[in-house]
PDB file of N, CA, C, O and CB in Angstrom:
ATOM      1  N   MET A   1       7.999   4.048  12.890  1.00  0.00           N
ATOM      2  CA  MET A   1       7.547   3.642  12.136  1.00  0.00           C
ATOM      3  C   MET A   1       8.345   2.705  10.947  1.00  0.00           C
ATOM      4  O   MET A   1       7.984   2.714   9.770  1.00  0.00           O
ATOM      5  CB  MET A   1       6.990   4.581  11.916  1.00  0.00           C
ATOM      6  N   THR A   2       9.485   1.900  11.459  1.00  0.00           N
ATOM      7  CA  THR A   2      10.056   1.389   9.973  1.00  0.00           C
ATOM      8  C   THR A   2       9.525   0.016   9.183  1.00  0.00           C
ATOM      9  O   THR A   2       9.337  -1.090   9.690  1.00  0.00           O
ATOM     10  CB  THR A   2      11.622   1.119  10.172  1.00  0.00           C
ATOM     11  N   PRO A   3       9.368   0.351   8.010  1.00  0.00           N
ATOM     12  CA  PRO A   3       8.122  -1.423   7.738  1.00  0.00           C
ATOM     13  C   PRO A   3      10.028  -2.162   7.342  1.00  0.00           C
ATOM     14  O   PRO A   3      11.235  -1.942   7.446  1.00  0.00           O
ATOM     15  CB  PRO A   3       6.092  -1.442   5.291  1.00  0.00           C
ATOM     16  N   ASP A   4       8.951  -3.137   6.846  1.00  0.00           N
ATOM     17  CA  ASP A   4       9.844  -4.401   7.039  1.00  0.00           C
ATOM     18  C   ASP A   4      10.375  -4.745   5.322  1.00  0.00           C
ATOM     19  O   ASP A   4      11.429  -5.202   4.880  1.00  0.00           O
ATOM     20  CB  ASP A   4       8.760  -5.885   7.864  1.00  0.00           C
ATOM     21  N   LEU A   5       8.948  -4.228   4.574  1.00  0.00           N
ATOM     22  CA  LEU A   5       9.527  -4.182   2.972  1.00  0.00           C
ATOM     23  C   LEU A   5       9.020  -2.558   3.080  1.00  0.00           C
ATOM     24  O   LEU A   5       8.660  -1.842   4.014  1.00  0.00           O
ATOM     25  CB  LEU A   5       8.612  -5.472   1.442  1.00  0.00           C
ATOM     26  N   GLU A   6       9.174  -2.386   1.731  1.00  0.00           N
ATOM     27  CA  GLU A   6       9.354  -1.189   0.642  1.00  0.00           C
ATOM     28  C   GLU A   6       8.988  -1.109  -0.579  1.00  0.00           C
ATOM     29  O   GLU A   6       9.877  -0.451  -1.119  1.00  0.00           O
ATOM     30  CB  GLU A   6      10.455  -0.912   0.420  1.00  0.00           C
ATOM     31  N   ILE A   7       7.893  -1.493  -1.668  1.00  0.00           N
ATOM     32  CA  ILE A   7       7.467  -1.711  -2.594  1.00  0.00           C
ATOM     33  C   ILE A   7       7.259  -0.365  -3.416  1.00  0.00           C
ATOM     34  O   ILE A   7       6.426   0.485  -3.101  1.00  0.00           O
ATOM     35  CB  ILE A   7       6.507  -2.472  -2.314  1.00  0.00           C
ATOM     36  N   ASP A   8       8.491  -0.232  -4.989  1.00  0.00           N
ATOM     37  CA  ASP A   8       7.590   1.149  -5.822  1.00  0.00           C
ATOM     38  C   ASP A   8       6.404   0.741  -6.566  1.00  0.00           C
ATOM     39  O   ASP A   8       6.264  -0.354  -7.111  1.00  0.00           O
ATOM     40  CB  ASP A   8       8.517   1.968  -7.061  1.00  0.00           C
ATOM     41  N   LEU A   9       5.589   1.662  -6.552  1.00  0.00           N
ATOM     42  CA  LEU A   9       4.613   0.865  -6.999  1.00  0.00           C
ATOM     43  C   LEU A   9       4.085   2.242  -8.620  1.00  0.00           C
ATOM     44  O   LEU A   9       3.053   2.132  -9.281  1.00  0.00           O
ATOM     45  CB  LEU A   9       3.233   0.451  -5.349  1.00  0.00           C
ATOM     46  N   LYS A  10       5.177   3.369  -8.823  1.00  0.00           N
ATOM     47  CA  LYS A  10       5.164   4.658  -9.382  1.00  0.00           C
ATOM     48  C   LYS A  10       5.437   4.802 -10.597  1.00  0.00           C
ATOM     49  O   LYS A  10       6.575   5.146 -10.917  1.00  0.00           O
ATOM     50  CB  LYS A  10       5.875   5.411  -8.837  1.00  0.00           C
ATOM     51  N   GLY A  11       4.466   4.573 -11.537  1.00  0.00           N
ATOM     52  CA  GLY A  11       4.164   5.021 -13.032  1.00  0.00           C
ATOM     53  C   GLY A  11       3.137   3.883 -13.379  1.00  0.00           C
ATOM     54  O   GLY A  11       2.832   3.818 -14.570  1.00  0.00           O
ATOM     55  N   LEU A  12       2.457   2.823 -12.382  1.00  0.00           N
ATOM     56  CA  LEU A  12       1.816   1.935 -12.343  1.00  0.00           C
ATOM     57  C   LEU A  12       0.067   2.450 -12.186  1.00  0.00           C
ATOM     58  O   LEU A  12      -0.518   2.882 -11.192  1.00  0.00           O
ATOM     59  CB  LEU A  12       2.491   1.132 -11.307  1.00  0.00           C
ATOM     60  N   ASN A  13      -0.601   2.126 -14.018  1.00  0.00           N
ATOM     61  CA  ASN A  13      -1.412   2.544 -13.088  1.00  0.00           C
ATOM     62  C   ASN A  13      -2.722   1.629 -12.568  1.00  0.00           C
ATOM     63  O   ASN A  13      -2.252   0.634 -12.016  1.00  0.00           O
ATOM     64  CB  ASN A  13      -1.788   3.741 -13.592  1.00  0.00           C
ATOM     65  N   CYS A  14      -4.072   1.595 -12.540  1.00  0.00           N
ATOM     66  CA  CYS A  14      -5.062   0.734 -11.418  1.00  0.00           C
ATOM     67  C   CYS A  14      -5.508  -0.579 -12.740  1.00  0.00           C
ATOM     68  O   CYS A  14      -5.568  -0.300 -13.938  1.00  0.00           O
ATOM     69  CB  CYS A  14      -6.905   2.009 -10.599  1.00  0.00           C
ATOM     70  N   PRO A  15      -5.750  -1.837 -12.225  1.00  0.00           N
ATOM     71  CA  PRO A  15      -5.320  -2.324 -11.117  1.00  0.00           C
ATOM     72  C   PRO A  15      -4.069  -2.723 -10.439  1.00  0.00           C
ATOM     73  O   PRO A  15      -4.061  -3.226  -9.315  1.00  0.00           O
ATOM     74  CB  PRO A  15      -5.819  -3.023 -11.110  1.00  0.00           C
ATOM     75  N   LEU A  16      -3.013  -2.490 -11.142  1.00  0.00           N
ATOM     76  CA  LEU A  16      -1.677  -3.195 -10.796  1.00  0.00           C
ATOM     77  C   LEU A  16      -0.930  -3.020  -9.634  1.00  0.00           C
ATOM     78  O   LEU A  16      -0.239  -3.866  -9.065  1.00  0.00           O
ATOM     79  CB  LEU A  16      -0.809  -2.936 -11.670  1.00  0.00           C
ATOM     80  N   PRO A  17      -1.194  -1.401  -9.204  1.00  0.00           N
ATOM     81  CA  PRO A  17      -0.442  -1.287  -7.498  1.00  0.00           C
ATOM     82  C   PRO A  17      -1.546  -1.912  -6.514  1.00  0.00           C
ATOM     83  O   PRO A  17      -1.396  -1.943  -5.293  1.00  0.00           O
ATOM     84  CB  PRO A  17      -0.104   0.644  -6.861  1.00  0.00           C
ATOM     85  N   ILE A  18      -2.493  -2.326  -7.081  1.00  0.00           N
ATOM     86  CA  ILE A  18      -3.505  -2.719  -5.897  1.00  0.00           C
ATOM     87  C   ILE A  18      -3.087  -4.442  -5.554  1.00  0.00           C
ATOM     88  O   ILE A  18      -2.944  -4.974  -4.454  1.00  0.00           O
ATOM     89  CB  ILE A  18      -5.415  -2.500  -6.523  1.00  0.00           C
ATOM     90  N   LEU A  19      -2.991  -4.911  -6.625  1.00  0.00           N
ATOM     91  CA  LEU A  19      -2.441  -6.568  -7.327  1.00  0.00           C
ATOM     92  C   LEU A  19      -1.086  -6.306  -7.299  1.00  0.00           C
ATOM     93  O   LEU A  19      -0.632  -7.200  -8.013  1.00  0.00           O
ATOM     94  CB  LEU A  19      -2.942  -7.087  -9.133  1.00  0.00           C
ATOM     95  N   ARG A  20       0.023  -5.506  -6.843  1.00  0.00           N
ATOM     96  CA  ARG A  20       1.054  -5.865  -6.246  1.00  0.00           C
ATOM     97  C   ARG A  20       1.654  -5.795  -5.196  1.00  0.00           C
ATOM     98  O   ARG A  20       2.737  -6.112  -4.702  1.00  0.00           O
ATOM     99  CB  ARG A  20       1.559  -5.685  -6.642  1.00  0.00           C
ATOM    100  N   THR A  21       0.530  -5.210  -4.896  1.00  0.00           N
ATOM    101  CA  THR A  21       0.622  -4.965  -2.482  1.00  0.00           C
ATOM    102  C   THR A  21      -0.383  -5.836  -2.205  1.00  0.00           C
ATOM    103  O   THR A  21      -0.515  -5.717  -0.987  1.00  0.00           O
ATOM    104  CB  THR A  21      -0.046  -2.925  -1.357  1.00  0.00           C
ATOM    105  N   LYS A  22      -1.481  -6.948  -2.730  1.00  0.00           N
ATOM    106  CA  LYS A  22      -1.446  -7.232  -2.195  1.00  0.00           C
ATOM    107  C   LYS A  22      -1.111  -9.086  -2.238  1.00  0.00           C
ATOM    108  O   LYS A  22      -1.573 -10.000  -1.556  1.00  0.00           O
ATOM    109  CB  LYS A  22      -2.192  -6.495  -1.887  1.00  0.00           C
ATOM    110  N   LYS A  23      -0.173  -9.070  -3.292  1.00  0.00           N
ATOM    111  CA  LYS A  23       0.839 -10.387  -3.436  1.00  0.00           C
ATOM    112  C   LYS A  23       1.895 -10.015  -2.435  1.00  0.00           C
ATOM    113  O   LYS A  23       2.151 -10.907  -1.627  1.00  0.00           O
ATOM    114  CB  LYS A  23       1.579 -10.659  -5.089  1.00  0.00           C
ATOM    115  N   ALA A  24       2.815  -8.471  -2.266  1.00  0.00           N
ATOM    116  CA  ALA A  24       3.950  -8.516  -1.327  1.00  0.00           C
ATOM    117  C   ALA A  24       3.233  -9.022   0.175  1.00  0.00           C
ATOM    118  O   ALA A  24       3.904  -9.899   0.720  1.00  0.00           O
ATOM    119  CB  ALA A  24       4.746  -6.884  -1.251  1.00  0.00           C
ATOM    120  N   LEU A  25       2.352  -8.735   0.707  1.00  0.00           N
ATOM    121  CA  LEU A  25       1.252  -8.269   1.792  1.00  0.00           C
ATOM    122  C   LEU A  25       1.335 -10.121   1.905  1.00  0.00           C
ATOM    123  O   LEU A  25       1.949 -10.736   2.777  1.00  0.00           O
ATOM    124  CB  LEU A  25      -0.619  -7.127   1.183  1.00  0.00           C
ATOM    125  N   ALA A  26       0.408 -10.828   0.586  1.00  0.00           N
ATOM    126  CA  ALA A  26       0.422 -12.126   1.201  1.00  0.00           C
ATOM    127  C   ALA A  26       1.878 -13.233   1.319  1.00  0.00           C
ATOM    128  O   ALA A  26       1.769 -14.453   1.435  1.00  0.00           O
ATOM    129  CB  ALA A  26      -0.665 -12.785   0.394  1.00  0.00           C
ATOM    130  N   ALA A  27       3.284 -12.441   1.254  1.00  0.00           N
ATOM    131  CA  ALA A  27       4.378 -12.928   1.080  1.00  0.00           C
ATOM    132  C   ALA A  27       4.613 -12.702   2.546  1.00  0.00           C
ATOM    133  O   ALA A  27       5.257 -13.586   3.112  1.00  0.00           O
ATOM    134  CB  ALA A  27       5.265 -12.368  -0.023  1.00  0.00           C
ATOM    135  N   MET A  28       4.158 -11.550   3.356  1.00  0.00           N
ATOM    136  CA  MET A  28       4.588 -11.197   4.969  1.00  0.00           C
ATOM    137  C   MET A  28       4.064 -12.005   5.730  1.00  0.00           C
ATOM    138  O   MET A  28       3.216 -12.827   5.382  1.00  0.00           O
ATOM    139  CB  MET A  28       4.198  -9.876   5.568  1.00  0.00           C
ATOM    140  N   GLU A  29       4.568 -11.847   7.012  1.00  0.00           N
ATOM    141  CA  GLU A  29       4.017 -12.589   8.289  1.00  0.00           C
ATOM    142  C   GLU A  29       2.797 -11.443   9.050  1.00  0.00           C
ATOM    143  O   GLU A  29       2.696 -10.303   8.597  1.00  0.00           O
ATOM    144  CB  GLU A  29       5.546 -12.966   9.498  1.00  0.00           C
ATOM    145  N   SER A  30       2.138 -11.799   9.940  1.00  0.00           N
ATOM    146  CA  SER A  30       0.866 -10.681  10.248  1.00  0.00           C
ATOM    147  C   SER A  30       1.749  -9.936  11.325  1.00  0.00           C
ATOM    148  O   SER A  30       2.643 -10.278  12.099  1.00  0.00           O
ATOM    149  CB  SER A  30      -0.902 -11.406  10.967  1.00  0.00           C
ATOM    150  N   GLY A  31       1.119  -8.815  11.036  1.00  0.00           N
ATOM    151  CA  GLY A  31       2.151  -7.850  11.874  1.00  0.00           C
ATOM    152  C   GLY A  31       3.236  -6.698  11.519  1.00  0.00           C
ATOM    153  O   GLY A  31       3.722  -5.673  11.997  1.00  0.00           O
ATOM    154  N   LYS A  32       3.310  -7.640  10.218  1.00  0.00           N
ATOM    155  CA  LYS A  32       4.154  -7.163   9.481  1.00  0.00           C
ATOM    156  C   LYS A  32       4.512  -5.532   8.711  1.00  0.00           C
ATOM    157  O   LYS A  32       3.613  -5.325   7.895  1.00  0.00           O
ATOM    158  CB  LYS A  32       3.953  -7.998   8.777  1.00  0.00           C
ATOM    159  N   LEU A  33       5.385  -4.517   8.725  1.00  0.00           N
ATOM    160  CA  LEU A  33       4.849  -3.193   8.348  1.00  0.00           C
ATOM    161  C   LEU A  33       5.102  -3.626   6.549  1.00  0.00           C
ATOM    162  O   LEU A  33       5.936  -4.397   6.073  1.00  0.00           O
ATOM    163  CB  LEU A  33       5.892  -1.589   9.167  1.00  0.00           C
ATOM    164  N   LEU A  34       4.042  -2.802   5.846  1.00  0.00           N
ATOM    165  CA  LEU A  34       4.512  -2.198   4.178  1.00  0.00           C
ATOM    166  C   LEU A  34       4.724  -1.085   3.652  1.00  0.00           C
ATOM    167  O   LEU A  34       3.845  -0.261   3.905  1.00  0.00           O
ATOM    168  CB  LEU A  34       3.767  -2.396   3.284  1.00  0.00           C
ATOM    169  N   LEU A  35       5.556  -0.729   3.011  1.00  0.00           N
ATOM    170  CA  LEU A  35       5.363   0.695   2.956  1.00  0.00           C
ATOM    171  C   LEU A  35       5.182   0.427   1.206  1.00  0.00           C
ATOM    172  O   LEU A  35       5.827  -0.359   0.512  1.00  0.00           O
ATOM    173  CB  LEU A  35       6.812   1.839   3.690  1.00  0.00           C
ATOM    174  N   VAL A  36       3.937   1.489   0.729  1.00  0.00           N
ATOM    175  CA  VAL A  36       4.067   1.397  -0.752  1.00  0.00           C
ATOM    176  C   VAL A  36       4.541   2.957  -1.357  1.00  0.00           C
ATOM    177  O   VAL A  36       4.817   3.751  -0.458  1.00  0.00           O
ATOM    178  CB  VAL A  36       2.507   0.864  -1.410  1.00  0.00           C
ATOM    179  N   TRP A  37       4.629   3.324  -2.334  1.00  0.00           N
ATOM    180  CA  TRP A  37       5.096   4.023  -3.147  1.00  0.00           C
ATOM    181  C   TRP A  37       4.318   3.791  -4.464  1.00  0.00           C
ATOM    182  O   TRP A  37       4.549   2.881  -5.261  1.00  0.00           O
ATOM    183  CB  TRP A  37       6.428   3.819  -3.149  1.00  0.00           C
ATOM    184  N   ALA A  38       2.959   5.146  -4.629  1.00  0.00           N
ATOM    185  CA  ALA A  38       2.539   4.852  -5.649  1.00  0.00           C
ATOM    186  C   ALA A  38       2.182   6.747  -6.793  1.00  0.00           C
ATOM    187  O   ALA A  38       2.605   7.838  -6.412  1.00  0.00           O
ATOM    188  CB  ALA A  38       1.172   3.728  -5.085  1.00  0.00           C
ATOM    189  N   THR A  39       1.512   6.565  -7.849  1.00  0.00           N
ATOM    190  CA  THR A  39       1.630   7.876  -8.658  1.00  0.00           C
ATOM    191  C   THR A  39       0.297   7.656  -8.721  1.00  0.00           C
ATOM    192  O   THR A  39      -0.427   8.647  -8.625  1.00  0.00           O
ATOM    193  CB  THR A  39       2.569   8.106 -10.086  1.00  0.00           C
ATOM    194  N   ASP A  40      -0.297   6.382  -8.889  1.00  0.00           N
ATOM    195  CA  ASP A  40      -1.745   6.675  -9.715  1.00  0.00           C
ATOM    196  C   ASP A  40      -3.049   7.557  -8.707  1.00  0.00           C
ATOM    197  O   ASP A  40      -3.484   6.881  -7.775  1.00  0.00           O
ATOM    198  CB  ASP A  40      -2.459   4.887 -10.208  1.00  0.00           C
ATOM    199  N   PRO A  41      -3.510   8.647  -8.832  1.00  0.00           N
ATOM    200  CA  PRO A  41      -4.539   9.577  -8.651  1.00  0.00           C
ATOM    201  C   PRO A  41      -5.368   8.378  -7.901  1.00  0.00           C
ATOM    202  O   PRO A  41      -5.780   8.360  -6.741  1.00  0.00           O
ATOM    203  CB  PRO A  41      -5.209  10.390 -10.123  1.00  0.00           C
ATOM    204  N   GLY A  42      -5.476   7.427  -8.879  1.00  0.00           N
ATOM    205  CA  GLY A  42      -6.990   6.696  -7.614  1.00  0.00           C
ATOM    206  C   GLY A  42      -6.845   6.255  -6.639  1.00  0.00           C
ATOM    207  O   GLY A  42      -7.768   6.196  -5.826  1.00  0.00           O
ATOM    208  N   THR A  43      -5.567   5.769  -6.381  1.00  0.00           N
ATOM    209  CA  THR A  43      -4.752   4.948  -5.492  1.00  0.00           C
ATOM    210  C   THR A  43      -5.057   5.510  -3.975  1.00  0.00           C
ATOM    211  O   THR A  43      -5.625   4.739  -3.201  1.00  0.00           O
ATOM    212  CB  THR A  43      -3.107   5.056  -5.927  1.00  0.00           C
ATOM    213  N   PRO A  44      -4.865   6.217  -3.735  1.00  0.00           N
ATOM    214  CA  PRO A  44      -5.482   6.817  -2.273  1.00  0.00           C
ATOM    215  C   PRO A  44      -7.456   6.187  -1.918  1.00  0.00           C
ATOM    216  O   PRO A  44      -7.870   6.041  -0.768  1.00  0.00           O
ATOM    217  CB  PRO A  44      -5.427   9.051  -2.551  1.00  0.00           C
ATOM    218  N   THR A  45      -7.914   6.050  -2.573  1.00  0.00           N
ATOM    219  CA  THR A  45      -9.204   5.895  -2.367  1.00  0.00           C
ATOM    220  C   THR A  45      -8.886   3.370  -2.205  1.00  0.00           C
ATOM    221  O   THR A  45      -9.055   2.330  -1.570  1.00  0.00           O
ATOM    222  CB  THR A  45     -10.397   7.012  -4.266  1.00  0.00           C
ATOM    223  N   ASP A  46      -8.436   3.963  -3.236  1.00  0.00           N
ATOM    224  CA  ASP A  46      -8.362   2.419  -3.697  1.00  0.00           C
ATOM    225  C   ASP A  46      -8.102   1.416  -3.082  1.00  0.00           C
ATOM    226  O   ASP A  46      -8.484   0.248  -3.154  1.00  0.00           O
ATOM    227  CB  ASP A  46      -7.638   2.181  -4.481  1.00  0.00           C
ATOM    228  N   PHE A  47      -6.954   2.318  -2.045  1.00  0.00           N
ATOM    229  CA  PHE A  47      -5.704   1.283  -1.128  1.00  0.00           C
ATOM    230  C   PHE A  47      -7.010   1.692   0.175  1.00  0.00           C
ATOM    231  O   PHE A  47      -7.466   0.792   0.880  1.00  0.00           O
ATOM    232  CB  PHE A  47      -3.285   2.121  -0.822  1.00  0.00           C
ATOM    233  N   ALA A  48      -7.516   3.300   0.332  1.00  0.00           N
ATOM    234  CA  ALA A  48      -8.396   2.611   1.596  1.00  0.00           C
ATOM    235  C   ALA A  48      -9.354   1.491   1.901  1.00  0.00           C
ATOM    236  O   ALA A  48      -9.388   0.722   2.862  1.00  0.00           O
ATOM    237  CB  ALA A  48      -9.081   3.375   1.960  1.00  0.00           C
ATOM    238  N   GLN A  49     -10.512   1.645   0.304  1.00  0.00           N
ATOM    239  CA  GLN A  49     -11.065   0.399   0.106  1.00  0.00           C
ATOM    240  C   GLN A  49     -10.926  -1.116   0.315  1.00  0.00           C
ATOM    241  O   GLN A  49     -11.852  -1.893   0.544  1.00  0.00           O
ATOM    242  CB  GLN A  49     -11.127   0.459  -0.709  1.00  0.00           C
ATOM    243  N   PHE A  50      -9.398  -1.463   0.182  1.00  0.00           N
ATOM    244  CA  PHE A  50      -9.004  -2.545  -0.043  1.00  0.00           C
ATOM    245  C   PHE A  50      -8.634  -2.916   1.049  1.00  0.00           C
ATOM    246  O   PHE A  50      -8.933  -4.064   1.378  1.00  0.00           O
ATOM    247  CB  PHE A  50      -8.244  -2.661  -0.909  1.00  0.00           C
ATOM    248  N   CYS A  51      -7.628  -1.816   2.256  1.00  0.00           N
ATOM    249  CA  CYS A  51      -7.880  -2.468   3.789  1.00  0.00           C
ATOM    250  C   CYS A  51      -8.586  -2.907   4.629  1.00  0.00           C
ATOM    251  O   CYS A  51      -8.390  -3.763   5.491  1.00  0.00           O
ATOM    252  CB  CYS A  51      -7.714  -2.093   4.409  1.00  0.00           C
ATOM    253  N   GLN A  52      -9.816  -2.040   4.263  1.00  0.00           N
ATOM    254  CA  GLN A  52     -11.045  -2.487   4.221  1.00  0.00           C
ATOM    255  C   GLN A  52     -11.659  -3.240   4.869  1.00  0.00           C
ATOM    256  O   GLN A  52     -12.109  -3.331   6.012  1.00  0.00           O
ATOM    257  CB  GLN A  52     -11.225  -2.813   3.467  1.00  0.00           C
ATOM    258  N   GLN A  53     -11.578  -4.351   3.039  1.00  0.00           N
ATOM    259  CA  GLN A  53     -12.333  -5.022   2.335  1.00  0.00           C
ATOM    260  C   GLN A  53     -11.478  -6.582   3.553  1.00  0.00           C
ATOM    261  O   GLN A  53     -11.956  -7.509   4.207  1.00  0.00           O
ATOM    262  CB  GLN A  53     -12.107  -4.745   0.257  1.00  0.00           C
ATOM    263  N   THR A  54     -10.282  -6.148   3.315  1.00  0.00           N
ATOM    264  CA  THR A  54      -9.265  -7.153   3.489  1.00  0.00           C
ATOM    265  C   THR A  54      -8.869  -7.516   5.073  1.00  0.00           C
ATOM    266  O   THR A  54      -8.403  -8.619   5.358  1.00  0.00           O
ATOM    267  CB  THR A  54      -8.011  -6.629   2.715  1.00  0.00           C
ATOM    268  N   GLY A  55      -9.073  -6.598   5.958  1.00  0.00           N
ATOM    269  CA  GLY A  55      -8.521  -6.278   7.280  1.00  0.00           C
ATOM    270  C   GLY A  55      -7.722  -5.736   7.782  1.00  0.00           C
ATOM    271  O   GLY A  55      -7.445  -5.421   8.939  1.00  0.00           O
ATOM    272  N   HIS A  56      -7.078  -5.546   6.266  1.00  0.00           N
ATOM    273  CA  HIS A  56      -5.148  -5.056   6.990  1.00  0.00           C
ATOM    274  C   HIS A  56      -5.279  -3.645   7.595  1.00  0.00           C
ATOM    275  O   HIS A  56      -6.460  -3.495   7.906  1.00  0.00           O
ATOM    276  CB  HIS A  56      -3.558  -4.805   5.450  1.00  0.00           C
ATOM    277  N   GLN A  57      -4.650  -2.696   7.851  1.00  0.00           N
ATOM    278  CA  GLN A  57      -4.604  -1.945   8.652  1.00  0.00           C
ATOM    279  C   GLN A  57      -4.061  -0.355   7.900  1.00  0.00           C
ATOM    280  O   GLN A  57      -2.862  -0.537   7.685  1.00  0.00           O
ATOM    281  CB  GLN A  57      -3.800  -2.652   9.709  1.00  0.00           C
ATOM    282  N   LEU A  58      -4.390   0.909   7.484  1.00  0.00           N
ATOM    283  CA  LEU A  58      -3.857   1.478   6.145  1.00  0.00           C
ATOM    284  C   LEU A  58      -3.508   1.994   7.841  1.00  0.00           C
ATOM    285  O   LEU A  58      -4.398   1.906   8.686  1.00  0.00           O
ATOM    286  CB  LEU A  58      -4.707   2.322   4.424  1.00  0.00           C
ATOM    287  N   LEU A  59      -2.361   2.435   8.133  1.00  0.00           N
ATOM    288  CA  LEU A  59      -1.511   3.339   9.099  1.00  0.00           C
ATOM    289  C   LEU A  59      -1.279   5.170   8.741  1.00  0.00           C
ATOM    290  O   LEU A  59      -1.281   6.247   9.337  1.00  0.00           O
ATOM    291  CB  LEU A  59       0.064   2.555   9.058  1.00  0.00           C
ATOM    292  N   GLU A  60      -1.104   4.632   7.424  1.00  0.00           N
ATOM    293  CA  GLU A  60      -0.269   6.553   7.145  1.00  0.00           C
ATOM    294  C   GLU A  60      -0.794   6.638   4.923  1.00  0.00           C
ATOM    295  O   GLU A  60      -0.506   5.839   4.032  1.00  0.00           O
ATOM    296  CB  GLU A  60       2.962   6.431   7.558  1.00  0.00           C
ATOM    297  N   ASN A  61      -1.582   7.935   4.867  1.00  0.00           N
ATOM    298  CA  ASN A  61      -1.960   7.641   3.574  1.00  0.00           C
ATOM    299  C   ASN A  61      -1.405   9.451   3.233  1.00  0.00           C
ATOM    300  O   ASN A  61      -1.928  10.498   3.614  1.00  0.00           O
ATOM    301  CB  ASN A  61      -3.896   6.989   3.328  1.00  0.00           C
ATOM    302  N   THR A  62      -0.398   9.264   2.541  1.00  0.00           N
ATOM    303  CA  THR A  62      -0.147  10.539   2.869  1.00  0.00           C
ATOM    304  C   THR A  62       0.434  11.404   1.214  1.00  0.00           C
ATOM    305  O   THR A  62       0.476  10.447   0.441  1.00  0.00           O
ATOM    306  CB  THR A  62       1.077  10.442   4.256  1.00  0.00           C
ATOM    307  N   GLN A  63       0.797  12.483   0.522  1.00  0.00           N
ATOM    308  CA  GLN A  63       0.710  13.027  -0.245  1.00  0.00           C
ATOM    309  C   GLN A  63       2.309  12.749  -0.435  1.00  0.00           C
ATOM    310  O   GLN A  63       2.518  11.804   0.326  1.00  0.00           O
ATOM    311  CB  GLN A  63      -0.019  14.211  -0.085  1.00  0.00           C
ATOM    312  N   VAL A  64       3.432  13.064  -1.009  1.00  0.00           N
ATOM    313  CA  VAL A  64       4.843  13.664  -0.894  1.00  0.00           C
ATOM    314  C   VAL A  64       4.978  14.438  -2.544  1.00  0.00           C
ATOM    315  O   VAL A  64       5.089  13.519  -3.356  1.00  0.00           O
ATOM    316  CB  VAL A  64       6.201  12.221  -0.525  1.00  0.00           C
ATOM    317  N   ASP A  65       4.999  15.799  -3.250  1.00  0.00           N
ATOM    318  CA  ASP A  65       5.604  15.655  -4.201  1.00  0.00           C
ATOM    319  C   ASP A  65       5.254  15.182  -5.614  1.00  0.00           C
ATOM    320  O   ASP A  65       5.934  15.035  -6.629  1.00  0.00           O
ATOM    321  CB  ASP A  65       6.280  15.136  -3.782  1.00  0.00           C
ATOM    322  N   GLY A  66       4.152  15.022  -5.374  1.00  0.00           N
ATOM    323  CA  GLY A  66       2.888  14.409  -5.741  1.00  0.00           C
ATOM    324  C   GLY A  66       2.725  12.809  -5.886  1.00  0.00           C
ATOM    325  O   GLY A  66       1.941  12.308  -6.692  1.00  0.00           O
ATOM    326  N   GLN A  67       3.673  11.953  -4.890  1.00  0.00           N
ATOM    327  CA  GLN A  67       3.686  10.790  -5.046  1.00  0.00           C
ATOM    328  C   GLN A  67       2.693  10.345  -3.463  1.00  0.00           C
ATOM    329  O   GLN A  67       2.399  11.120  -2.553  1.00  0.00           O
ATOM    330  CB  GLN A  67       5.345  10.292  -5.314  1.00  0.00           C
ATOM    331  N   PHE A  68       2.383   8.981  -3.565  1.00  0.00           N
ATOM    332  CA  PHE A  68       1.162   8.636  -2.655  1.00  0.00           C
ATOM    333  C   PHE A  68       1.794   7.579  -2.197  1.00  0.00           C
ATOM    334  O   PHE A  68       2.194   6.722  -2.983  1.00  0.00           O
ATOM    335  CB  PHE A  68      -0.341   8.350  -3.264  1.00  0.00           C
ATOM    336  N   ARG A  69       1.991   7.468  -0.804  1.00  0.00           N
ATOM    337  CA  ARG A  69       3.081   6.812   0.590  1.00  0.00           C
ATOM    338  C   ARG A  69       1.650   5.983   1.182  1.00  0.00           C
ATOM    339  O   ARG A  69       0.488   6.329   1.394  1.00  0.00           O
ATOM    340  CB  ARG A  69       4.025   8.425   2.135  1.00  0.00           C
ATOM    341  N   PHE A  70       2.212   5.062   1.277  1.00  0.00           N
ATOM    342  CA  PHE A  70       1.316   3.661   2.381  1.00  0.00           C
ATOM    343  C   PHE A  70       1.781   3.594   3.332  1.00  0.00           C
ATOM    344  O   PHE A  70       3.008   3.676   3.289  1.00  0.00           O
ATOM    345  CB  PHE A  70       1.288   2.105   2.079  1.00  0.00           C
ATOM    346  N   LEU A  71       1.237   3.438   4.519  1.00  0.00           N
ATOM    347  CA  LEU A  71       2.004   2.594   4.975  1.00  0.00           C
ATOM    348  C   LEU A  71       0.899   1.519   5.692  1.00  0.00           C
ATOM    349  O   LEU A  71      -0.044   1.939   6.363  1.00  0.00           O
ATOM    350  CB  LEU A  71       3.105   3.310   5.870  1.00  0.00           C
ATOM    351  N   ILE A  72       1.234  -0.436   5.375  1.00  0.00           N
ATOM    352  CA  ILE A  72       0.329  -0.920   5.481  1.00  0.00           C
ATOM    353  C   ILE A  72       0.565  -1.572   6.432  1.00  0.00           C
ATOM    354  O   ILE A  72       1.766  -1.806   6.569  1.00  0.00           O
ATOM    355  CB  ILE A  72      -0.084  -1.358   4.617  1.00  0.00           C
ATOM    356  N   LYS A  73      -0.541  -2.273   7.705  1.00  0.00           N
ATOM    357  CA  LYS A  73      -0.096  -3.597   8.295  1.00  0.00           C
ATOM    358  C   LYS A  73      -0.842  -4.446   8.228  1.00  0.00           C
ATOM    359  O   LYS A  73      -2.052  -4.475   8.453  1.00  0.00           O
ATOM    360  CB  LYS A  73       0.216  -3.651   9.461  1.00  0.00           C
ATOM    361  N   ARG A  74       0.003  -5.358   7.839  1.00  0.00           N
ATOM    362  CA  ARG A  74      -0.745  -7.018   7.574  1.00  0.00           C
ATOM    363  C   ARG A  74      -1.358  -7.384   8.629  1.00  0.00           C
ATOM    364  O   ARG A  74      -0.984  -7.129   9.774  1.00  0.00           O
ATOM    365  CB  ARG A  74       0.239  -8.318   7.286  1.00  0.00           C
ATOM    366  N   LYS A  75      -2.488  -8.099   8.275  1.00  0.00           N
ATOM    367  CA  LYS A  75      -3.308  -8.252   9.463  1.00  0.00           C
ATOM    368  C   LYS A  75      -3.253 -10.050   9.976  1.00  0.00           C
ATOM    369  O   LYS A  75      -3.878 -10.429  10.967  1.00  0.00           O
ATOM    370  CB  LYS A  75      -5.002  -7.650   8.997  1.00  0.00           C
TER     371      LYS A  75
END
């Protein structure tokens, strides 16, 4: 799947990754894909809860060389 938008949030700590992701998703149309890169160790849990609470779909949650990769589908 090719993301429609990619944001690099590496080096940012909670709550900034969630806040910047929320802002990016708000500017996107329904069904579009957002790819997020982060390094905060709490982001896997934060993103899972965020998507569950907001209705966005977390399609991918992987770790690559100490970096977290999230693919989110906008509701």
